Backbone bond lengths (Angstrom), bond angles and torsions (degrees), N, CA, C in turn:
res aa  C-N    CA-C-N  psi(-1)  N-CA   C-N-CA  omega(-1)  CA-C   N-CA-C  phi
1 M - - - 1.363 - - 1.450 112.21 -
2 L 1.270 124.62 132.17 1.456 126.40 -170.97 1.532 113.43 -71.45
3 F 1.341 118.94 -43.21 1.438 122.08 -176.68 1.514 115.30 -111.24
4 R 1.375 114.63 31.56 1.464 117.69 -176.43 1.487 105.37 -90.40
5 R 1.367 117.10 149.37 1.416 122.19 171.55 1.527 113.65 -70.40
6 R 1.315 113.72 153.88 1.402 118.64 173.01 1.505 116.80 -70.65
7 Q 1.297 108.26 -38.96 1.465 119.82 178.08 1.477 104.00 -118.05
8 P 1.328 121.36 115.34 1.502 120.79 178.65 1.547 112.93 -62.61
9 I 1.198 114.73 151.59 1.517 120.63 179.52 1.616 109.52 -82.64
10 S 1.222 118.72 135.07 1.414 121.09 -178.16 1.506 111.37 -70.53
11 F 1.332 121.43 162.05 1.524 125.07 -178.32 1.505 102.23 -65.06
12 S 1.253 127.87 -43.40 1.465 119.05 -179.09 1.386 116.70 -66.93
13 N 1.278 123.92 -28.71 1.400 127.79 169.33 1.512 116.15 -67.77
14 K 1.307 114.00 -40.71 1.520 118.96 173.08 1.513 108.68 -64.15
15 L 1.317 121.58 -39.16 1.433 120.59 -176.22 1.517 108.67 -72.51
16 R 1.316 115.68 -39.87 1.502 114.66 173.01 1.475 117.78 -61.11
17 E 1.430 116.80 -41.13 1.414 121.64 170.98 1.517 114.24 -54.93
18 F 1.357 115.33 -40.70 1.439 118.70 -174.61 1.498 107.54 -76.24
19 V 1.266 127.14 -30.58 1.376 127.66 179.43 1.522 112.87 -83.92
20 W 1.348 116.53 -37.56 1.442 124.47 179.08 1.464 110.22 -137.44
21 P 1.313 120.19 96.89 1.488 120.19 -177.98 1.488 110.88 -69.58
22 R 1.475 110.30 142.13 1.425 116.90 178.20 1.512 118.37 -54.50
23 K 1.288 109.50 -40.52 1.546 115.26 -179.65 1.426 117.02 -91.99
24 G 1.463 114.04 6.61 1.450 117.47 175.91 1.426 118.87 89.20
25 F 1.352 114.72 162.87 1.557 116.09 -173.00 1.475 111.76 -88.75
26 T 1.423 117.87 -12.46 1.460 121.41 -176.02 1.494 109.56 -87.95
27 R 1.273 118.17 -11.19 1.541 118.28 -174.55 1.504 110.76 -59.81
28 P 1.318 127.46 -38.00 1.471 118.15 178.71 1.534 113.98 -69.49
29 F 1.329 115.84 -28.46 1.478 121.01 178.23 1.567 109.02 -69.68
30 H 1.338 115.35 -36.16 1.406 118.21 -175.77 1.563 107.97 -72.94
31 Y 1.363 116.08 -34.76 1.348 121.39 -177.78 1.610 106.32 -67.59
32 V 1.308 118.64 -46.52 1.560 118.71 176.83 1.499 112.55 -57.12
33 A 1.303 112.04 -41.46 1.441 115.59 -172.56 1.649 106.77 -69.75
34 K 1.328 124.17 -37.77 1.403 129.01 179.99 1.558 105.99 -69.37
35 R 1.282 114.85 -40.61 1.508 116.53 -179.50 1.523 112.14 -63.50
36 I 1.334 114.95 -37.23 1.454 119.02 179.91 1.485 109.16 -75.58
37 L 1.273 127.21 -36.99 1.413 125.80 179.70 1.487 111.06 -70.82
38 R 1.407 121.03 -30.90 1.392 121.46 -179.73 1.589 113.53 -85.72
39 L 1.234 122.51 7.22 1.434 125.97 173.14 1.546 108.71 -65.50
40 T 1.390 111.42 139.50 1.408 113.50 177.85 1.542 108.94 -101.53
41 A 1.324 114.52 99.06 1.453 126.13 -179.12 1.519 107.20 -163.83
42 T 1.300 115.48 177.20 1.481 116.83 173.08 1.417 110.81 -74.70
43 P 1.384 115.71 154.95 1.424 119.64 174.92 1.540 111.01 -53.75
44 H 1.294 117.70 -45.47 1.484 113.77 178.24 1.520 116.51 -55.29
45 A 1.417 110.39 -50.50 1.448 114.85 176.19 1.497 119.55 -50.28
46 I 1.255 114.62 -42.17 1.501 123.05 179.44 1.437 108.97 -69.02
47 A 1.526 117.02 -47.90 1.449 115.14 -178.34 1.547 111.52 -68.76
48 A 1.295 116.79 -33.73 1.463 114.61 178.11 1.562 111.73 -66.91
49 G 1.308 114.32 -36.40 1.556 116.25 178.97 1.560 110.26 -64.72
50 V 1.375 114.15 -42.22 1.480 113.68 178.04 1.533 113.37 -62.74
51 V 1.338 109.90 -44.44 1.502 114.11 173.51 1.502 117.03 -53.94
52 A 1.317 116.52 -38.54 1.452 119.57 174.05 1.396 113.48 -64.03
53 G 1.328 122.31 -37.69 1.500 121.90 -179.99 1.491 108.85 -74.20
54 V 1.261 117.11 -36.35 1.584 113.64 179.02 1.540 108.35 -74.09
55 I 1.269 125.15 -35.74 1.407 122.99 175.53 1.528 109.78 -63.77
56 A 1.334 118.29 -42.30 1.440 117.57 171.78 1.482 120.51 -58.39
57 S 1.399 110.57 -36.04 1.433 114.80 176.42 1.532 117.97 -65.74
58 W 1.307 114.69 -18.71 1.479 118.38 179.29 1.501 110.79 -80.55
59 T 1.227 121.65 -18.92 1.463 124.03 -179.73 1.546 113.64 -73.63
60 P 1.305 117.51 153.55 1.500 117.48 -176.63 1.539 116.22 -84.63
61 F 1.404 112.58 3.97 1.396 116.40 -172.65 1.576 112.93 -87.38
62 M 1.285 113.13 85.20 1.462 118.15 -176.45 1.483 110.65 -67.52
63 G 1.322 121.84 137.84 1.435 125.53 179.65 1.592 112.17 98.27
64 F 1.313 112.42 -19.87 1.428 123.11 179.09 1.494 119.75 -100.56
65 H 1.351 115.86 -7.85 1.458 123.27 -170.49 1.568 109.83 -59.45
66 F 1.288 118.09 -44.09 1.466 113.20 176.55 1.470 115.07 -63.28
67 I 1.298 118.01 -40.14 1.532 117.95 -178.68 1.479 109.55 -68.89
68 L 1.323 115.38 -40.36 1.563 118.60 177.16 1.575 106.95 -64.03
69 A 1.305 122.09 -41.04 1.461 119.06 -177.47 1.538 108.17 -69.13
70 F 1.292 122.38 -40.25 1.440 123.19 177.62 1.507 112.04 -58.66
71 V 1.409 118.21 -46.55 1.453 123.59 176.96 1.624 109.71 -55.53
72 L 1.304 114.60 -51.76 1.438 126.33 -175.44 1.670 105.99 -59.42
73 A 1.302 113.09 -51.85 1.482 121.43 -179.39 1.513 109.90 -55.97
74 Y 1.369 117.39 -40.87 1.443 121.06 177.85 1.540 109.84 -67.03
75 L 1.267 117.22 -40.49 1.555 120.89 -178.65 1.558 108.78 -71.88
76 F 1.256 118.80 -31.89 1.542 122.63 -177.82 1.426 106.48 -94.47
77 A 1.428 128.74 4.38 1.417 124.76 -179.63 1.515 110.49 59.99
78 G 1.348 114.89 46.30 1.372 121.65 -172.13 1.605 109.63 -108.43
79 N 1.330 117.56 163.96 1.388 122.98 179.65 1.574 107.64 -80.42
80 M 1.372 113.31 134.23 1.593 118.48 -171.67 1.542 104.66 -73.91
81 V 1.317 121.48 -34.64 1.514 123.32 -175.06 1.629 102.73 -71.40
82 A 1.254 116.57 -38.56 1.564 117.34 -175.86 1.532 102.68 -72.96
83 A 1.281 125.14 -30.52 1.406 125.60 178.55 1.569 111.61 -65.60
84 A 1.290 114.21 -44.75 1.452 122.32 175.60 1.473 113.83 -62.00
85 L 1.347 114.26 -41.79 1.508 119.50 170.29 1.516 115.38 -66.23
86 G 1.289 113.83 -31.16 1.446 116.08 179.13 1.477 116.12 -69.49
87 T 1.352 114.27 -20.83 1.419 117.65 179.33 1.531 112.66 -71.60
88 A 1.398 113.70 -15.57 1.479 115.66 173.03 1.501 115.88 -59.20
89 F 1.396 116.85 -10.82 1.409 122.55 175.43 1.605 109.49 -58.62
90 G 1.344 110.71 -37.92 1.613 115.38 172.95 1.459 107.82 -96.05
91 N 1.340 116.53 113.66 1.344 123.15 177.76 1.497 107.78 -141.09
92 P 1.305 119.49 171.90 1.500 124.43 -177.00 1.571 110.44 -51.39
93 L 1.251 121.13 -33.56 1.413 120.72 177.48 1.489 115.46 -77.30
94 T 1.387 122.34 -32.02 1.354 122.23 -177.02 1.522 109.42 -95.40
95 F 1.284 121.07 -24.39 1.505 117.24 -178.97 1.430 120.06 -49.08
96 P 1.290 116.50 -49.07 1.593 116.18 178.06 1.463 110.32 -54.54
97 L 1.366 118.48 -45.80 1.499 121.16 -178.76 1.564 111.06 -62.56
98 I 1.362 115.19 -42.40 1.450 122.41 -174.91 1.570 106.09 -70.82
99 W 1.257 123.21 -38.13 1.449 128.18 -178.86 1.600 110.64 -63.34
100 A 1.433 108.84 -53.87 1.482 118.43 -179.45 1.430 113.58 -61.24
101 T 1.370 119.63 -41.93 1.393 126.14 -178.64 1.576 112.96 -69.25
102 T 1.345 113.33 -43.10 1.444 113.40 178.62 1.561 113.97 -72.35
103 W 1.259 113.90 -26.31 1.567 119.20 175.10 1.470 108.73 -66.05
104 E 1.341 115.27 -49.82 1.475 124.90 -175.00 1.565 110.86 -61.24
105 V 1.373 111.29 -49.45 1.528 115.74 -179.37 1.597 107.46 -71.03
106 G 1.300 123.31 -30.22 1.391 120.95 176.83 1.512 111.81 -71.38
107 E 1.326 119.68 -37.44 1.423 123.76 176.95 1.574 106.93 -64.02
108 M 1.313 117.58 -41.88 1.438 115.96 178.69 1.517 113.94 -68.46
109 I 1.334 119.92 -36.42 1.515 118.41 -179.34 1.529 107.86 -75.90
110 L 1.234 124.44 -34.74 1.376 130.71 177.10 1.621 110.43 -66.59
111 D 1.298 111.67 -29.84 1.548 121.98 179.82 1.566 106.10 56.76
112 R 1.273 113.68 56.99 1.465 121.71 175.10 1.513 111.56 -104.88
113 G 1.247 114.82 120.02 1.510 118.08 -176.52 1.511 104.70 -95.44
114 A 1.311 116.99 -141.83 1.546 123.70 179.93 1.476 110.18 -77.87
115 D 1.296 121.60 -3.52 1.537 119.20 -175.70 1.541 112.80 -71.00
116 V 1.269 116.68 -22.08 1.514 120.54 -178.26 1.579 108.95 -78.48
117 E 1.227 112.99 131.00 1.471 113.35 178.74 1.595 106.35 -84.07
118 R 1.361 112.30 124.13 1.494 119.89 -171.90 1.449 111.58 -109.29
119 K 1.324 119.28 20.22 1.402 120.37 178.26 1.518 112.50 -82.28
120 I 1.332 118.01 134.12 1.387 124.90 173.17 1.479 114.48 -117.03
121 N 1.205 117.06 122.68 1.587 120.53 179.87 1.522 104.77 -93.77
122 L 1.291 111.86 101.99 1.447 122.92 178.70 1.409 116.01 -55.82
123 H 1.354 112.74 -46.51 1.514 115.87 -178.53 1.428 109.97 -65.64
124 K 1.247 124.34 -41.19 1.471 119.97 174.79 1.476 113.43 -68.31
125 L 1.334 119.86 -38.07 1.428 125.54 176.43 1.553 109.78 -54.34
126 F 1.313 113.44 -53.07 1.547 115.41 -175.70 1.515 113.39 -77.37
127 S 1.404 116.81 -30.25 1.496 117.45 -179.88 1.472 111.15 -71.89
128 S 1.307 120.39 -42.05 1.494 119.79 -179.03 1.465 112.25 -116.92
129 F 1.306 119.67 -0.64 1.493 126.68 178.74 1.421 113.13 47.01
130 E 1.288 113.99 73.36 1.496 121.71 -177.47 1.527 102.91 -99.30
131 V 1.313 120.54 103.60 1.363 123.73 -179.67 1.559 117.27 -66.06
132 H 1.362 112.77 -24.38 1.509 114.08 -179.36 1.522 111.88 -65.14
133 Q 1.423 114.33 -27.96 1.501 117.43 174.94 1.519 107.06 -60.79
134 L 1.244 123.48 -39.65 1.476 121.48 -176.33 1.501 112.23 -91.64
135 W 1.293 119.32 -16.13 1.445 124.67 -174.28 1.609 109.42 -72.82
136 E 1.238 118.37 -53.52 1.526 123.56 -173.02 1.573 108.53 -67.34
137 P 1.290 124.25 -52.49 1.413 121.04 -175.82 1.566 118.39 -77.35
138 V 1.351 112.92 -27.91 1.501 118.44 -174.91 1.471 114.88 -121.91
139 L 1.260 122.61 -59.35 1.389 119.41 -173.37 1.571 119.08 -75.26
140 K 1.320 121.43 -30.32 1.359 122.60 167.53 1.511 117.93 -58.23
141 P 1.377 118.81 -52.83 1.446 118.40 173.34 1.472 112.86 -56.26
142 M 1.298 116.72 -45.23 1.559 120.37 -178.09 1.476 108.40 -60.20
143 L 1.304 119.80 -44.78 1.475 121.74 -176.32 1.578 111.01 -65.06
144 V 1.322 111.50 -44.31 1.553 117.03 179.44 1.480 108.73 -64.10
145 G 1.366 117.80 -42.37 1.503 121.30 -170.53 1.638 104.75 -75.89
146 A 1.239 117.67 -20.66 1.456 118.08 -174.74 1.585 105.81 -78.14
147 I 1.303 121.81 -23.05 1.486 118.45 -171.21 1.593 109.11 -69.25
148 P 1.310 117.81 -51.14 1.546 112.74 177.79 1.490 116.44 -63.30
149 L 1.425 114.50 -40.05 1.388 116.05 178.69 1.545 118.09 -68.37
150 A 1.411 111.62 -28.47 1.535 116.27 175.61 1.529 105.52 -77.05
151 F 1.298 125.31 -33.18 1.407 126.11 -179.66 1.639 111.01 -63.94
152 V 1.320 114.27 -47.16 1.431 118.89 -173.67 1.554 109.98 -74.49
153 S 1.420 117.24 -40.71 1.342 118.23 178.83 1.613 110.17 -71.77
154 G 1.264 116.91 -30.03 1.509 120.37 174.43 1.509 111.78 -64.15
155 I 1.379 117.44 -40.10 1.586 113.58 178.47 1.550 103.32 -70.04
156 I 1.286 126.47 -44.71 1.402 125.52 -175.81 1.509 113.97 -59.00
157 F 1.375 113.99 -44.31 1.366 116.69 -178.24 1.660 111.48 -76.22
158 Y 1.284 119.10 -24.42 1.465 121.52 176.58 1.431 103.52 -69.95
159 I 1.302 126.01 -51.92 1.481 122.54 -175.03 1.507 109.52 -66.34
160 L 1.216 124.52 -43.50 1.460 121.78 -178.00 1.543 109.01 -68.81
161 T 1.325 123.01 -38.24 1.386 122.80 -178.08 1.530 109.39 -70.99
162 Y 1.408 119.12 -44.51 1.360 120.61 179.93 1.464 116.66 -60.16
163 L 1.428 115.16 -40.76 1.465 123.04 176.51 1.604 110.93 -64.15
164 A 1.337 112.80 -42.62 1.504 113.63 -175.68 1.485 105.89 -69.59
165 V 1.338 122.40 -44.39 1.435 120.81 -174.41 1.389 111.48 -70.86
166 H 1.230 121.85 -33.89 1.482 127.28 176.70 1.428 113.91 -57.99
167 G 1.345 112.55 -51.01 1.508 125.62 178.43 1.612 110.47 -60.62
168 F 1.283 107.52 -48.13 1.605 116.66 -179.30 1.559 111.45 -57.14
169 Q 1.346 112.44 -47.88 1.517 119.10 -174.59 1.609 104.70 -73.28
170 R 1.347 121.25 -40.20 1.439 117.65 177.22 1.610 112.77 -60.42
171 R 1.383 110.68 -39.58 1.504 114.08 -176.12 1.551 105.35 -67.79
172 R 1.314 115.96 -38.52 1.521 118.10 -176.61 1.531 109.45 -69.08
173 R 1.271 119.29 -39.23 1.484 123.42 -178.83 1.669 106.88 -65.20
174 L 1.357 115.74 -38.39 1.416 113.93 179.00 1.442 113.19 -72.91
175 R 1.300 120.72 -32.14 1.530 125.34 173.32 1.550 110.58 -61.41
176 L 1.364 114.18 -47.87 1.487 116.62 -177.75 1.563 108.36 -66.23
177 A 1.326 117.84 -37.21 1.438 118.76 -175.60 1.512 106.28 -66.86
178 E 1.390 121.64 -40.79 1.514 123.07 -176.08 1.474 104.27 -67.83
179 R 1.291 119.31 -40.50 1.596 120.43 179.22 1.559 110.64 -59.02
180 A 1.256 112.63 -45.61 1.448 119.97 -178.07 1.478 112.59 -60.75
181 K 1.448 114.18 -42.71 1.369 123.67 -177.88 1.568 109.44 -69.40
182 A 1.305 116.36 -39.64 1.434 120.13 179.31 1.632 108.49 -70.09
183 R 1.280 119.45 -36.91 1.531 121.99 174.24 1.396 110.72 -64.87
184 L 1.400 124.43 -38.64 1.365 128.63 -179.76 1.542 111.07 -68.58
185 A 1.355 116.53 -39.97 1.353 119.57 176.77 1.581 112.57 -67.13
186 T 1.227 116.20 -39.22 1.470 125.17 175.77 1.543 110.22 -57.96
187 A 1.337 112.51 -46.14 1.419 113.39 -173.57 1.689 107.75 -79.85
188 L 1.220 119.58 -30.71 1.424 120.77 172.66 1.533 114.04 -64.19
189 D 1.420 113.54 -33.84 1.505 118.79 -179.71 1.542 105.53 -75.91
190 G 1.310 118.80 -31.41 1.450 119.12 179.62 1.565 108.76 -70.06
191 K 1.256 121.72 -41.82 1.416 124.25 -178.07 1.535 111.04 -70.46
192 A 1.426 119.06 -33.31 1.451 121.60 176.68 1.506 109.49 -68.01
193 S 1.309 118.88 -36.94 1.455 116.74 -177.40 1.445 115.96 -73.85
194 V 1.408 117.28 -21.71 1.400 124.62 173.12 1.366 119.70 -76.05
């Protein structure tokens, strides 16, 4: 086996790694942040792409987040890779919070009390796949609630991403200019000594 360990890990070490990773819980978030900063595009394109991914993550349409993010990135003139990375906002840890929040906000906006029948017949839903049974009590409030939350988080993520990418690219240009100046000075000193 190509990637097998020479000495297998014991079950207790596997369990410990699962509960408390050796490299920490924040490593994947740092990786996504570095990947976004290192994209070669304008700060607006990168920020718009990230916003497209974040907005798509607020919607209740699981499985279509990438497609929705790409469409929004195209409309916002955003970077497609940044849009794909922006969908990482919605992950198994944040989806329960996103779904509960969008549903509650949607219920408040629609101002529905106990008058709406919220019963879902799962047998009928799965045997004949009647979407209207799922639309009224669940999907409609989630979609309506996602709109203001996506708008607010989109503005916040755009500003933060734009500033971070702009600063990172400015520092990179300064470093490259200093290196070029140092190489030029070294080359000129070499020619002067000959």
